[in-house]
ZATOR-285805 format. One record per residue: residue in three letters; x, y, z of N, C-alpha, C in turn. Coordinates in nm, 3 decimals, decimal comma. Layout:
REM ZATOR-285805
{rec 'ALA'; {X; Y; Z}; {X; Y; Z}; {X; Y; Z}},
...
***
This chain:
REM ZATOR-285805
{rec 'MET'; {-0,430; 2,136; -0,778}; {-0,284; 2,236; -0,788}; {-0,173; 2,120; -0,775}},
{rec 'SER'; {-0,093; 2,194; -0,899}; {0,021; 2,105; -0,888}; {0,158; 2,117; -0,775}},
{rec 'HIS'; {0,215; 2,044; -0,704}; {0,354; 2,054; -0,621}; {0,436; 2,010; -0,754}},
{rec 'PRO'; {0,592; 2,009; -0,743}; {0,688; 2,023; -0,786}; {0,735; 1,891; -0,780}},
{rec 'VAL'; {0,824; 1,804; -0,828}; {0,873; 1,699; -0,771}; {0,995; 1,640; -0,754}},
{rec 'PRO'; {1,010; 1,636; -0,588}; {1,172; 1,678; -0,516}; {1,264; 1,585; -0,581}},
{rec 'TRP'; {1,308; 1,632; -0,670}; {1,385; 1,494; -0,784}; {1,512; 1,491; -0,704}},
{rec 'ILE'; {1,570; 1,586; -0,663}; {1,655; 1,583; -0,507}; {1,706; 1,427; -0,412}},
{rec 'GLY'; {1,549; 1,432; -0,343}; {1,439; 1,382; -0,247}; {1,479; 1,247; -0,313}},
{rec 'LEU'; {1,468; 1,192; -0,441}; {1,404; 1,102; -0,461}; {1,520; 1,005; -0,524}},
{rec 'ALA'; {1,602; 1,072; -0,601}; {1,755; 1,033; -0,592}; {1,830; 0,999; -0,500}},
{rec 'ALA'; {1,839; 1,033; -0,336}; {1,917; 1,044; -0,265}; {1,849; 0,926; -0,196}},
{rec 'ILE'; {1,723; 0,864; -0,220}; {1,662; 0,708; -0,169}; {1,692; 0,660; -0,218}},
{rec 'VAL'; {1,760; 0,658; -0,408}; {1,730; 0,539; -0,464}; {1,839; 0,540; -0,433}},
{rec 'ALA'; {1,931; 0,618; -0,443}; {2,180; 0,604; -0,391}; {2,149; 0,516; -0,228}},
{rec 'MET'; {2,025; 0,555; -0,237}; {2,071; 0,449; -0,013}; {2,060; 0,350; -0,076}},
{rec 'PHE'; {1,969; 0,282; -0,146}; {1,936; 0,132; -0,160}; {2,044; 0,051; -0,314}},
{rec 'VAL'; {2,108; 0,171; -0,383}; {2,159; 0,133; -0,532}; {2,349; 0,094; -0,495}},
{rec 'LEU'; {2,402; 0,236; -0,403}; {2,534; 0,211; -0,393}; {2,580; 0,124; -0,288}},
{rec 'PRO'; {2,457; 0,073; -0,210}; {2,556; -0,079; -0,127}; {2,614; -0,177; -0,246}},
{rec 'LEU'; {2,536; -0,209; -0,321}; {2,523; -0,293; -0,398}; {2,609; -0,272; -0,556}},
{rec 'LEU'; {2,722; -0,176; -0,502}; {2,770; -0,175; -0,643}; {2,916; -0,251; -0,595}},
{rec 'SER'; {2,989; -0,249; -0,711}; {3,152; -0,309; -0,632}; {3,212; -0,180; -0,558}},
{rec 'ALA'; {3,257; -0,263; -0,466}; {3,379; -0,217; -0,358}; {3,484; -0,180; -0,434}},
{rec 'ARG'; {3,476; -0,210; -0,557}; {3,642; -0,122; -0,620}; {3,655; 0,016; -0,673}},
{rec 'LEU'; {3,561; 0,028; -0,694}; {3,470; 0,215; -0,712}; {3,504; 0,302; -0,593}},
{rec 'PHE'; {3,469; 0,263; -0,455}; {3,535; 0,404; -0,445}; {3,693; 0,372; -0,345}},
{rec 'GLU'; {3,764; 0,283; -0,401}; {3,899; 0,277; -0,369}; {3,937; 0,380; -0,457}},
{rec 'GLY'; {4,083; 0,416; -0,367}; {4,135; 0,460; -0,431}; {4,209; 0,383; -0,546}},
{rec 'PRO'; {4,312; 0,414; -0,574}; {4,446; 0,415; -0,708}; {4,490; 0,228; -0,662}},
{rec 'ARG'; {4,532; 0,150; -0,642}; {4,644; 0,033; -0,615}; {4,736; 0,014; -0,566}},
{rec 'THR'; {4,783; 0,153; -0,497}; {4,945; 0,113; -0,511}; {4,990; -0,022; -0,429}},
{rec 'ILE'; {5,134; -0,011; -0,379}; {5,195; -0,111; -0,372}; {5,326; -0,056; -0,321}},
{rec 'LYS'; {5,403; -0,010; -0,184}; {5,456; 0,051; -0,184}; {5,598; -0,057; -0,135}},
{rec 'ARG'; {5,727; -0,019; -0,188}; {5,809; -0,154; -0,197}; {5,940; -0,096; -0,188}},
{rec 'TYR'; {6,031; -0,132; -0,021}; {6,141; -0,075; 0,009}; {6,280; -0,114; -0,037}},
{rec 'PRO'; {6,324; -0,146; -0,133}; {6,418; -0,182; -0,134}; {6,562; -0,281; -0,034}},
{rec 'ARG'; {6,596; -0,351; 0,009}; {6,650; -0,385; 0,139}; {6,817; -0,324; 0,127}},
{rec 'ARG'; {6,862; -0,228; 0,193}; {7,011; -0,146; 0,212}; {7,020; -0,223; 0,343}},
{rec 'GLU'; {7,195; -0,224; 0,232}; {7,255; -0,268; 0,328}; {7,351; -0,217; 0,380}},
{rec 'VAL'; {7,397; -0,116; 0,506}; {7,543; 0,030; 0,540}; {7,566; -0,087; 0,658}},
{rec 'CYS'; {7,714; -0,005; 0,702}; {7,796; 0,028; 0,790}; {7,724; 0,006; 0,848}},
{rec 'GLY'; {7,742; -0,040; 0,995}; {7,626; -0,063; 1,146}; {7,743; 0,086; 1,191}},
{rec 'ASP'; {7,872; 0,099; 1,155}; {7,980; 0,246; 1,193}; {7,967; 0,316; 1,181}},
{rec 'CYS'; {7,968; 0,372; 1,033}; {7,974; 0,446; 0,970}; {7,864; 0,523; 0,943}},
{rec 'GLY'; {7,759; 0,408; 0,861}; {7,643; 0,404; 0,784}; {7,634; 0,493; 0,574}},
{rec 'GLU'; {7,763; 0,428; 0,582}; {7,772; 0,403; 0,469}; {7,720; 0,307; 0,362}},
{rec 'ARG'; {7,709; 0,284; 0,250}; {7,672; 0,199; 0,161}; {7,740; 0,095; 0,180}},
{rec 'TRP'; {7,716; -0,070; 0,206}; {7,818; -0,132; 0,250}; {7,898; -0,244; 0,079}},
{rec 'ALA'; {7,967; -0,238; 0,164}; {8,067; -0,281; -0,018}; {8,169; -0,394; 0,029}},
{rec 'GLU'; {8,204; -0,482; 0,028}; {8,345; -0,576; 0,025}; {8,462; -0,546; 0,119}},
{rec 'ASP'; {8,465; -0,426; 0,051}; {8,611; -0,407; 0,049}; {8,596; -0,283; 0,181}},
{rec 'HIS'; {8,457; -0,264; 0,206}; {8,465; -0,172; 0,304}; {8,565; -0,149; 0,429}},
{rec 'SER'; {8,600; -0,028; 0,461}; {8,693; 0,006; 0,542}; {8,581; 0,141; 0,663}},
{rec 'CYS'; {8,570; 0,111; 0,781}; {8,548; 0,210; 0,841}; {8,677; 0,332; 0,845}},
{rec 'ALA'; {8,655; 0,480; 0,825}; {8,709; 0,593; 0,847}; {8,734; 0,626; 0,954}},
{rec 'LEU'; {8,724; 0,566; 1,084}; {8,632; 0,671; 1,167}; {8,688; 0,700; 1,258}},
{rec 'GLU'; {8,690; 0,834; 1,313}; {8,787; 0,988; 1,357}; {8,729; 0,933; 1,538}},
{rec 'VAL'; {8,840; 0,985; 1,592}; {8,807; 0,896; 1,741}; {8,793; 1,039; 1,786}},
{rec 'VAL'; {8,665; 1,067; 1,854}; {8,633; 1,255; 1,914}; {8,681; 1,217; 2,104}},
{rec 'PRO'; {8,779; 1,340; 2,097}; {8,812; 1,303; 2,220}; {8,745; 1,372; 2,360}},
{rec 'ALA'; {8,707; 1,374; 2,434}; {8,603; 1,346; 2,547}; {8,544; 1,449; 2,555}},
{rec 'ARG'; {8,505; 1,518; 2,573}; {8,470; 1,622; 2,642}; {8,467; 1,611; 2,832}},
{rec 'PRO'; {8,510; 1,785; 2,811}; {8,438; 1,792; 2,977}; {8,294; 1,799; 3,023}},
{rec 'PRO'; {8,251; 1,692; 3,170}; {8,078; 1,668; 3,151}; {8,085; 1,777; 3,192}},
{rec 'LEU'; {7,897; 1,819; 3,135}; {7,813; 1,884; 3,200}; {7,785; 1,915; 3,289}},
{rec 'ARG'; {7,735; 2,125; 3,359}; {7,744; 2,103; 3,536}; {7,601; 2,027; 3,523}},
{rec 'ALA'; {7,592; 1,914; 3,650}; {7,452; 1,832; 3,653}; {7,433; 1,691; 3,569}},
{rec 'GLU'; {7,547; 1,668; 3,456}; {7,532; 1,537; 3,395}; {7,521; 1,447; 3,499}},
{rec 'LEU'; {7,476; 1,350; 3,421}; {7,431; 1,154; 3,537}; {7,485; 1,129; 3,422}},
{rec 'ARG'; {7,553; 1,034; 3,468}; {7,600; 0,949; 3,428}; {7,643; 0,774; 3,546}},
{rec 'ARG'; {7,621; 0,716; 3,398}; {7,630; 0,546; 3,501}; {7,780; 0,502; 3,561}},
{rec 'VAL'; {7,758; 0,465; 3,737}; {7,878; 0,400; 3,821}; {7,897; 0,274; 3,776}},
{rec 'SER'; {8,086; 0,257; 3,763}; {8,054; 0,080; 3,751}; {8,103; 0,043; 3,830}},
{rec 'ARG'; {8,124; -0,054; 3,827}; {8,098; -0,124; 3,954}; {8,164; -0,133; 4,088}},
{rec 'GLY'; {8,296; -0,097; 3,988}; {8,404; -0,106; 4,133}; {8,364; 0,074; 4,216}},
{rec 'ARG'; {8,336; 0,139; 4,154}; {8,298; 0,226; 4,230}; {8,106; 0,243; 4,319}},
{rec 'ALA'; {8,052; 0,177; 4,308}; {7,922; 0,187; 4,356}; {7,936; 0,180; 4,496}},
{rec 'LEU'; {7,847; 0,229; 4,563}; {7,828; 0,239; 4,716}; {7,856; 0,128; 4,732}},
{rec 'ALA'; {7,878; 0,030; 4,852}; {7,899; -0,065; 4,898}; {7,784; -0,033; 5,081}},
{rec 'ARG'; {7,706; -0,142; 5,090}; {7,639; -0,129; 5,241}; {7,749; -0,141; 5,417}},
{rec 'LEU'; {7,719; -0,038; 5,456}; {7,848; -0,049; 5,536}; {7,826; -0,123; 5,680}},
{rec 'SER'; {7,586; -0,147; 5,697}; {7,633; -0,237; 5,833}; {7,605; -0,380; 5,732}},
{rec 'ALA'; {7,606; -0,501; 5,909}; {7,510; -0,557; 5,759}; {7,409; -0,629; 5,793}},
{rec 'ARG'; {7,306; -0,508; 5,897}; {7,203; -0,510; 5,980}; {7,124; -0,502; 5,862}},
{rec 'SER'; {6,999; -0,582; 5,822}; {6,892; -0,548; 5,711}; {6,822; -0,465; 5,742}},
{rec 'SER'; {6,818; -0,370; 5,673}; {6,798; -0,202; 5,739}; {6,632; -0,233; 5,716}},
{rec 'ALA'; {6,555; -0,341; 5,754}; {6,420; -0,335; 5,775}; {6,382; -0,238; 5,879}},
{rec 'ILE'; {6,256; -0,149; 5,921}; {6,296; -0,115; 5,971}; {6,191; -0,193; 6,129}},
{rec 'ARG'; {6,230; -0,154; 6,208}; {6,169; -0,274; 6,390}; {6,086; -0,154; 6,397}},
{rec 'ARG'; {6,041; -0,266; 6,534}; {5,848; -0,203; 6,594}; {5,900; -0,187; 6,723}},
{rec 'PHE'; {5,909; -0,069; 6,790}; {5,965; -0,062; 6,899}; {5,893; -0,116; 7,011}},
***
């Protein structure tokens, strides 16, 4: 009685030993190199830089503060310590 030969299994076993011997270039994609040209733009307005560039920035009026908006306090308005004693907790 003859049994059919499992050709798919035999091909898988052969591929298991042959594939590592092949060149790695066969399994890589196309070689592409991405290059981004250096762009020189104005730091204020973002327009392309030219020797005769002058920014025409608009002065935006200050808007009223939003409710519960946090802002930094200037050094002159910062809270000052009223007591000269240290704030260390002392034991009784």
